C-alpha positions in Angstrom: 0.0 0.0 0.0 2.8 2.4 0.9 4.7 1.6 -2.3 1.6 2.3 -4.3 1.2 5.7 -2.7 4.8 6.6 -3.3 4.5 5.6 -7.0 1.3 7.7 -7.4 2.9 10.6 -5.7 6.1 10.4 -7.8 4.0 10.2 -11.0 2.0 13.3 -10.0 5.2 15.2 -9.2 6.7 14.2 -12.5 3.6 15.2 -14.5 3.4 18.6 -12.7 7.1 19.3 -13.3 6.9 18.4 -17.0 3.6 20.1 -17.8 3.7 23.5 -19.5 2.4 26.6 -17.9 -0.6 28.5 -19.1 1.2 29.6 -22.3 0.8 32.9 -24.1 -3.0 32.6 -24.4 -3.5 31.8 -20.8 -1.2 34.7 -19.8 -3.2 37.1 -22.1 -6.5 35.8 -20.8 -5.3 36.5 -17.2 -4.1 39.9 -18.1 -7.4 40.6 -19.8 -9.2 39.4 -16.7 -7.2 41.8 -14.6 -7.9 44.7 -17.0 -11.6 43.9 -17.1 -11.9 43.8 -13.3 -10.0 47.0 -12.8 -11.3 49.0 -15.8 -14.7 47.6 -16.9 -16.5 45.8 -14.1 -17.8 48.9 -12.3 -20.1 49.6 -15.2 -20.4 46.3 -16.9 -20.6 43.9 -13.9 -18.0 41.6 -12.4 -19.2 38.8 -14.6 -18.9 40.0 -18.2 -21.8 37.7 -19.2 -24.2 39.7 -17.0 -25.6 43.2 -17.4 -24.0 45.8 -15.2 -25.6 48.7 -13.4 -24.8 51.1 -16.3 -23.6 48.9 -19.2 -24.6 45.7 -21.0 -22.9 42.4 -20.8 -19.8 42.2 -23.1 -18.8 38.6 -23.0 -17.9 37.6 -26.5 -17.2 41.2 -27.7 -14.9 41.2 -30.7 -11.6 42.9 -30.8 -13.0 45.2 -33.5 -15.9 46.2 -31.2 -13.5 46.8 -28.3 -11.1 48.9 -30.3 -13.9 51.0 -31.7 -15.8 51.5 -28.4 -13.0 51.7 -25.9 -10.5 53.7 -28.0 -12.8 55.9 -30.1 -16.2 55.9 -28.4 -17.9 54.6 -31.5 -19.2 51.3 -32.9 -17.9 49.3 -35.8 -19.7 50.0 -39.1 -22.9 47.9 -39.3 -22.9 47.0 -35.5 -26.2 47.3 -33.7 -25.5 48.2 -30.0 -27.3 46.4 -27.2 -27.9 49.8 -25.6 -27.7 52.8 -27.9 -26.1 55.2 -25.5 -23.0 57.5 -25.5 -22.3 57.2 -21.8 -18.9 55.5 -22.2 -16.1 57.9 -23.0 -13.0 56.8 -25.1 -10.3 55.3 -22.9 -7.2 55.5 -25.0 -5.0 54.5 -22.1 -6.2 51.0 -22.6 -4.9 50.6 -26.2 -2.2 48.1 -25.4 -4.6 46.0 -23.3 -7.2 45.5 -26.0 -5.8 42.2 -27.3 -5.7 40.7 -23.7 -9.2 42.0 -23.0 -10.5 40.5 -26.2 -8.9 37.2 -25.3 -10.5 37.2 -21.8 -14.0 38.2 -23.2 -13.8 35.5 -25.9 
């Protein structure tokens, strides 16, 4: 019994040591989560799939939509907004975080 436990433990340690980390997509997703929680959740909700107190859910928002709305305060051509308001001002300081935010919301 003790030998079996040692073998299982050794196998688990070996697998953990050899497995790769979250990779670039996992790191981008985590960065996007941090950006979302610090910059977006006050208006949109902590859970991006839920409506927020001021803004609609944005889970699944495309990178094009995020770039247009976050950076320019507009919508992409042909896009029909969930809430046709102009409450959200452009937030150009988030330009470098758009790819990570898009990965998280995907």
